N, C-alpha and C positions, 0 to 999 in steps of 0.2 A: 480381561484378567490383568493382574499386575505385571506379568511377564511381557505382555504386549504393549504396555503403556510407554509413552515417550518419556525419556529421562530428561529433566531440566538441569541436571548437574553440570556445572561449568558453562552454562549459557545464560546470558542476561540481555535484556532489551536495552538498546542504545537510544533509538528514536523511531518515531513513526511520522512520516511526512508524505505529502502529495508528490513531491519531486523525487525523494529518495526511496520511498516505500518503507518497508519494515527493515530496520537495521538492527542486527543482533551482534553481540560480542561473544566469542567462545574461547575457552581455554584449550580446546582441541581442534584439530583440522577436520571440519565437517562442512560439506556443501549441502544445504537443506533444500535447494531448489533444483538440484540435478545439473546445474550449470557447471561446466568444467573450468570456466575462467573464474577463479576465486582470487581476489586481491588479499594478500596477506601482508600486513605492515608490522614488522617487528622492530621495536625500539625506534620508531619514527617520532621525533619530537613535534608536538603541535603547541599552539599557544595555550591550550587547556592543560597539557601535561607539564609545560615549563612553569606555568603559574600555580600549579598544584602544590600546596605546602607539604604534602606527604612525600613529594619527590626529594625534599631536602631534610626529611625527618631522620632521626637516629634509628627509627624502626625500619627504614629502607636498607636492605642488605648491600646494595651497591654503594650507598653513602657510607655505611660502616666500613666497607672495604677501602674506599677512597681515604677515609680518615685514618685507617690503620696504616696504609702505605705512606701517607703524608707524615704521620707521626714517626714511623720508622726512619724516614728520610731526615726529619729534624733531629732525631737522636743520633744518627750516623754523622751528620754534619757537625753537630755539637761536640761529639766525641773526637772527631778529626781536628776541629779547631782547638779543643782543649789540649790534645796530644801535641799539636804543632806549637802552641804557645808554651807548653811546658818544656819541650825540647829547646825551643829558641831561648827561653829564659835560662836554661841550664848550660847550654853549649854556645849560645850566641848565634848570630846570623850565619856564621860559617857552616853550621850543620845543615841548614836549609839550602845554602848555596852548593855544598858538596853533593847533596841529594840530587839537585837538578843537573849538576855537571855529569854525575854518573848516569842519570836517565838519558841525557842527550847523547852521551858517548855510546851507550848501548844502542840507541835508535840509529845513530849515524853508522855504526859498525854493521848493523843489520841491513841498512839500506845499501851500503857498499858491497856486502857479500851477495846481495841479490843481483847485482850488475854483472 
């Protein structure tokens, strides 16, 4: 009957060899041979996965996340540099120097109070 049939959902054949036997990949944790020692490799890079062009594709969610974080970093750095250059142009170098003097004074007073 259909209820007793094995489901192949999430299981794919990787290789068949004399040395390795039958190797399958699964999207779920299942031991098909009853062996309690199951090797699970999660995010283990191999030469095959590193050279796979899909790893660096925009369709890969991890790549999209990396690009989004890097883009946000570039925007933040650009805004910071623009703001700093605008203040320096308007107020001269003294504005930047006074900022660093205040920062160092706060840091030194905090260190002194901890002693």
